[in-house]
C-alpha angles and dihedrals in degrees: 000000000000091000092054092052091051093052090049095053090049091054094048092051090051091051090049095053092049088051090056093057098249117142131188113273115240115199111229126199118212119240123230135205115238143177136209106229120235134180123244139161106270130198106225121203116200118191123211127186108240140189121214123219135171116258086245120023095182118189112219110224126180114242094202135039125249147089125303108250097175136021104196100178138062127224109273094014117145113236135185127231109282097019114141114250103170143004124210121207105285103189098096094040089053091049091048090051092048088053092046093050090049088052090055092051088051092048091051089052089051092051092052091049093048089047090052091048093048093047090051093048091051091057092046090047091051089055089048091243096127130030128249090257094063090049091051092053091053092051089050092050088053091052090049092050092049090051091052089052091053092049091048092052091048089054090049088054094051093046089050090050093048091050088050091050088061086073101068110200139190108269091202141001113280148100124304118239130204123330107216093165124064137186109306096029119136113232140172144165094269097057116119099220118062123232087246138310128251115212119206098215099170082106128017129216111221112197123198139149131246122207117250091236092051092051092046088052094052091043093054091046096051102026103242138031089248094054092043092056094045088052094054115100125241113290128241124212123221109203127216093266091058094253119127116241112248097228124065125225138208134223109256104177145358130204116245092218128083108222103238096212097049102026090225139121120229119232134189124211129185123222125184115238107194093153095043090236092138115076125201111251095029125119138220142143127280111224114212114191128187139145124252115201129227095002128164113227122189133175117264091230087064089067138065132188130229118180093342094309123116120226138184132195123237127187110243114175094336097311137097113255119182123223131189117236135179113230138173126205119266119172108336096272101049141048131214108226113227099184141348100061134072131198112274096034119126125227133181114248104180131063094006094143089058097047125100130201109277095013114146117255138189119195118229118244114256 
């Protein structure tokens, strides 16, 4: 009888609980996406900040002192080799040339007079009219006159050169830079700032730096720096607006010294510039693309970092187990795994940020 009462009470309590809306709690385990890692040939794109310079950025310095009488170019104007850029006041230089030419004529007359005197003395000496001493004096006077003529001719050349230097010409084809001096400005060879610069932009030099470790890796792979650079593919150039320049370049030289402060080596690449789109003094990014064989690539969201170390989670016996791996950046959304994973292993790719060591996991069906 007591047993029947107990069963009845239990039944009544169960009905009461059901009536109050309470249902049995069922523990649920979250499901997670995963991937089995594989190897594949991967195109790697490395970006390096770069500065762009004209193949020749020639500072135009005056070779004579004077005031500027004409400025024949504008800033940013394209000029040809030999085209006149400036004219420095020519009046004093023309006067100096005229004086030098007159001195030459006077020296020529002096030579002719000394020659006549010497010829006459030779005849007199042959007839024993004069002594050998007088003949030697006449010969020395002739030599002195000839030396004066040579000196006058040299002064005339210098005066002519100085006059020619008043016309400042472009040493090469290119683009004119800023013009800090105007008509009336006093200029000279010793001034600190040039009259302007002419940038030869038919080809452009692009300077960038390669990390010491990257260079060492390439050198070990190919045997020498020269062979490593020769093996690199053509470079692309990303401009400041994010677009990629249509022409490709090549590495032309590399410095033989590692910069102690940065631990990098400076390289110089050459890019053609037929449309004059590249401007000296601008900046961009050099894009170095090459293929790495048999690489494992995983999404960045499948990783997390603790104290500068990169981890992934793997499902082991239904639980999340973390593992340290080494990675390098790939394309902003994926990493290339350098060590810590082998092809065929499984990693969790979803909800990694919410997982904890040893948490139960159920893999989603794929």
